[in-house]
Phi, psi and omega in degrees: 000138179269108182259019181291146175283142176268121180209153181299143173304142180095336184261357186298141172285136181225143175285347179270090184262166176295326176297319178298317185300321185261350189291310187237351188281125177246164176251142177259146178229217186312138175247132178230135177252125174279098190287346175285325184250351185064018176275152183247135179236144175214170181254135176242132173260126188239102179303325182288350175248038179062031177080016181296142177258127188236133172280130181240140179249135171248115179274112185291332181291324183250355182057041180244150180243136176210151176287140176259320185285126175298161190303324186276002183251143180231111188274100183196130178267149174259002180302136185061011185069327182273339174075212185100165178055041192267000178205161172211164184222140174213117178051048179072357171279127181248130176242130184211160175264128178267129187299317188298318184243355179059022174273154173271134179244149174250131181234121179251140181311131178087358181235156175286149177299143178234137182289142175244359173238158182281166174281097183224188176265030178259149176235151187228150178200169179057053183285131172223162182253133168256091186295326183301326184246009179049057180216163175256140174240137182199174172275138175241131174246112191259115180255018186286341177283113186286352174274016175068025176264086181288135179243144177238142177197171174265138180228165168238151178234115178293123186277359174269318182239003179062024179282135179264138176226139177278127179268316177203151180205179178120329175269163183287328185217150177224151175196175167058043179285133181221136179256144184289160183305325180265007174060032178248000178221155178224140173233157179197166174254150174209160177203170185225149174301144008268012182286148168260164184296342176270006174258299188209118174229153176252139173255117183246152177228146178215153170276149176253116178254149181294142008273015176139008179280158182268136175227167178052045179290129179214147176274122184256348175199151177104009176285335172260159182301112175197149174260120180254140186223137169050071170291143178218146177279131172275322175205197185285349182244327191253150182238161160231158180199166178257136178217150177256028183298339177254022181090331181247145175289094180247170184268137180227157175244153174237112181214139181053039178062022178238141177258127184228135175296134171276319177204142178237120181217155171277065181203165185252129173257005183226182183222164170288126189277075179282329180231163176285157171079015180287147183209125177245359178206163178223137174278116182274318172206186186294349182243345190231141179233139167258125188224156173257138184235129182252121175235109179054042175090355179250129183259145173228155177258142182214157172254130184237122175271120185291325183285311183273345183061028176273134180247127179238118178288133177267118187292129174194170177269001184293136176240353170231134180219135185208166172053051184285129176226164184203158171230166173305120178085357185213141172235146178234138182199168173265134181212154177210166180236181176297332189242354184234146178294159178296150183219160165274120188241140175250137177246121168279107191294319182295315183271351185054044181255130181258137178226138178270124178271322176199139176262152180287344178205146175265003181296141175253114183262126176296121182300345177292350177252003186256124175275135181268129181293141177241125175292126174231150174226145184209151180284137174249347172199183182300326185239014183236136178239137178245156185235150181200166171250124180255132179240109176286161176301146181207119176201118187295344184262342189229155170208179179229160177306142188299330183281348179265135182255153185282158169293154181244134173247113178270129178255125173251113185290169181278186178121276356292356179276069174225201181198149170276149175227173187260011179292158181300122182227106183295338177288340170274316181295335173306318182280313185293327180285351176257000174109006174272146162270146181230138171233122182258109196263127169267074186292168178311129183107346181290152175277159180106358184229018176096162183298319183297320179294319177299314188281350175294343178279342183297131186072357184242012180294133186093353177239297184294316180294319178295315180300319179296320178292321176297315182294327177298314178296316181296323178299315182288326174295315181298330179269012173061037182257342183218165181275119182295342180261009181221061181251130179230160179222143179219153177187160179242144176061242176298326175294332174292323175296314178301319178300309182295323178293320179296321180289329183277315191261007175214166178248017183292316186265146181267340181193177179188172179230126178251118175259111180041049184271160181271128176244337184232104184292328180293314177299320180300311184291335179278329191252345189287172186279172188300317186304321182252014187300331181242013180300321181290342173303324179276315188286327181244298181162164180302138178252135011266004183304323183259031186302328180294324176295321178300318179292318184296325186263359179275116180306326181302329183278359186226041180302332180298339180268353185265121187226025179225155181288148181223145171249134183245139174236133187212131170276133186281352177251021182288119178263348182272309171238094186299157183303333183297341176297318178282321185296321178296320181293316180297317180298320180292319178295319179298318179296324181280342179086024178268139181298140179202168168220140181233112184247121180246154180229124175292151174057030171240140179252228185272101188099129186273135184244339183274137187300319183294330180280324175297316179299310183298319183295320178295311184293321180291324179295317178298315178302317180301312180296327180297327178286324180289313186269350172078031174253152180274139177271146170291159180305327180299326189268355182279125178293145183299325183247045179294344177302336180296341182261011184297329179297331175293317181299322179295324182290335181264000000 
């Protein structure tokens, strides 16, 4: 017997609250293994500590977990604004970048961290240890030139006197520096504007001569168009790396000055390098690799024999896998499933046994509130197919009359060179457990579908991505799964631009939410940081030559076409998409008399990290939609300070 309560979609009571989402849930980041001690270290992002990033140690001998970072330290690099690669460990010595001052600190067990770099305008990332010469090697991003000419190069830091030396320079960007087992060779990636690292990267190798300078520098891959990702040493002479030279990010080896495919598949072994320190595979020994493989947004773990080129999938329920690291006989990685939070997982390679070292949350979610993602694909033109994950409403306590269809929330991810995945995401389940259907779209340009799919967005940003989101909604309407009169779209950053463009240039959606989204492409290309300074050259066209395209695709310039209410969320310290992008849009909407809400957060940058702000943004967005679509919220779902949105109510 069906004893569910009948209530309007959107109004359902759910145990998945905004308080639950931020209360215990932490984020995992970079994993580093101290190979002298076999201890495992990882980074945790903690919303309840104002988004502080903490280095955590797992002692394998005692199976104990403890924080390494003292309370006043926040381990996070600002290099490229997105950071990553902010710490390394060697024989219990921890070296890390502190967010507040961007200095590198050295931390020895039993002692307080001490800075080894000066208080300057330099930023550091991709830290590694050269034990042979007692020095640190890393990427340096130098902001000391007040004419805004940021320089990037590789440096070494002598750990006896803290003296800095430049190892190599000349390219616009550097990453992924790796030293050979005998410390006599160095490899790294570099690239130059207007390319992004998922367009064109060079893999370089050099000999290290005493006292540590680089000689015989040569480019060993990347002279032809290819994106190279995560070089790793197989032994002291040979390398492996990921390249998309065959359209897919596959694994290759470099030996005897020859590049050879290790395996070729229509699947991705790599990622778009948005942050430093990314890792999708680990070299276990000179013959074996543990790797993560992405097929249409779903990840699997596999063991790959380099000599026989045999690939064996390791059975598990995991659909997201990240930050892969390894030791002989063991791999460590971040993984999650459709129904379980992400965890730090250990794999015993011989027995193929998986063990959870730590979960990102101890919360127990009743599966009766969890919507299961469904892979869908749909045509967006005669020769184009788009992919997405569809989540129908799910709540064991509530339903709606069968003839009534749920509202739809379309999610446009950021990047735009990023991707949606099927891992458990309470920010999606927050909506589905209240009666919304959700579709998370891997629109044209997303990673995970090959180089050609990524590059199809070039010159088409604001057109192809918007069209894909529109087609996703139309597909679900055509299949009688959602209400055609209750369609909304939301997105952050680049996804915020797609959201604003969809709301401006079409009448499909009735409302939407922009999280630190782009409204003015000209302002973005003039004001953004070095890493993305020429990204729009690819996505739109060279500036200022293509200025008319920038004007045509900027929602701010076409307010006359925008006729639906929007809610904006913005961090006031955002350097990637500055607040004026939202403020200009809000002023124009206010002048036109269209309903809106503009919510700002102090001390937040690009992406919200503080628990109270994550909570407020979710609750206010739901409240906003309730006013647009006309459903009543349960007392549980009403934000405490909804009075702040009263000006929106007057406008509608």
